[in-house]
C-alpha angles and dihedrals in degrees: 000000000000138000136155132264122201119209129173109236133189127222089249090057091047090052091055091061125087093207132000111265090199143013114295109224131189111245089211104046095018091222124140107258099176127009128228115288093029109150114241108239134163091256090058093050091047091053092051091051092054090055094060089207141131120246143212125208110212109201132180112254122207120209107218097181115127118269120269094221125042119232090233092062091051093048093049092047092047092052091050094048092053090054092041093057092048094047092048092050093048094047097034086225144078109251124226089232091057090048090052091050090051090052089052092049089048093052091049093049093047093050095045094044094046091054094046092052088070090062133054107284145157126221110243131188128185125241106181123134119165090161120042089225090063093074096083092049093045088047091054095051094045091048089054091051092050093046093049092047094049091047095050097043091051090048096234120182115275094248092052091049089052094048094046096049097040088051089050090057090053102035097101101028088109086072088073084084098042120112104268092212088062099035094051099032116146090214129066110262125240117238090257092052093044096051097078089057090063089075093076099090093054093045091053092046092055093051093048090061087075098058131061102261126132125261087248090062094047093047092045089057094044097049103035091112096051118110139218091244089055095252123114129076161331097006110002086225116186109268093235088064097049115108118243089242093066093045093056095043090048092058094044092047096048092046091050092048089055094043101052136054124269126197090261101041147019121261119263095223125218099305095044093047093047091049092050092049087066092073091058096063111123091359110064095004138032109256099233093046093047092046091054092046094048093047091050094049095041095052093047100041105041099023096233141095091246138023098208128045142216112286098040118121125234142170123239123222087257091061097254120142113231143173118232109238110172132006100173099103103043128006095211096037111044129164110270139186110224109219103178139028119249089263091058096257110144115240119235090226132019118262107218113209133177102215089202088072097036114087096184101055135061134161118268119170117016116202122222119238091263092050090045090059090055091048091049092051093049092047090052088056092045093237100117091134089069095061 
């Protein structure tokens, strides 16, 4: 698992290196001056001296702590979920035996994870898919892991932890009845093709009426695709009326969908998924709840307080291009330097904004270091509109 580490570095220390083992960033403008693997030559040192600046070296940091979830648990759970979906489809019902097995898996995961939280650890998910049909099963197991982790780290009451995680096991069981050609398609679906798949929460809810689970579990399954802005499906219920169960499962499920591979695309991994979750604040998810979820996952998965660093470029929800300046106060609302207007016109001077105090702006897309270098080059040539 990877994060970033920021270290102030002098020109003398730069000169001692053969190549840069990280991105060299200006401490004043917080822009990337030289990317990782740049060879240290006299011309580079001369350029740094003319700048009369201070510098940060942003290096990748690997978290070597042991994994929070053993591979054996994931493999056993994955095998069960495959059989569970098939059995449910054949019987048009959720069996009591399957429910009991889920409770046993849940108890094992809760005990093991609780004990490991007392030691150094890293949150790990699994992104393996030999067969395209495995994605929905892998998604279920990873969503359970995320839900359990979030619940334990935030010290939720035992009954809530049980409801959240049991609902996570069941949240996609309605897909047992979805058209496999659509569910496992290797191409992105059109809106018309996708629509039949939206029936799965209601189908699962109806089946769960026949087994002894709480209303919180049933409602968590039914409403896990509802959104903060009252969009989503199947009911577009006002957010204030959504149960907590569905709000937690929704975040875990969406994050997992971004993280792992699908038949039509590769997974984004932890950093990519966390970055994308930004754009869902106050749209799909309530800001405070999303902020807590992202902080929890980021700290555990990449072993750092932040998963992007000063100098990277991003786009605000208003369409402005900006440079991230400082992330120390609020992960979702850093200090930024706005570089362009919403129409792409480059500003004559940076507009520095603390997003914590700005109620109109939020971060949308965050560019990687490699993408940021491309953005920087195009901006320098005043051809941003061509990106």
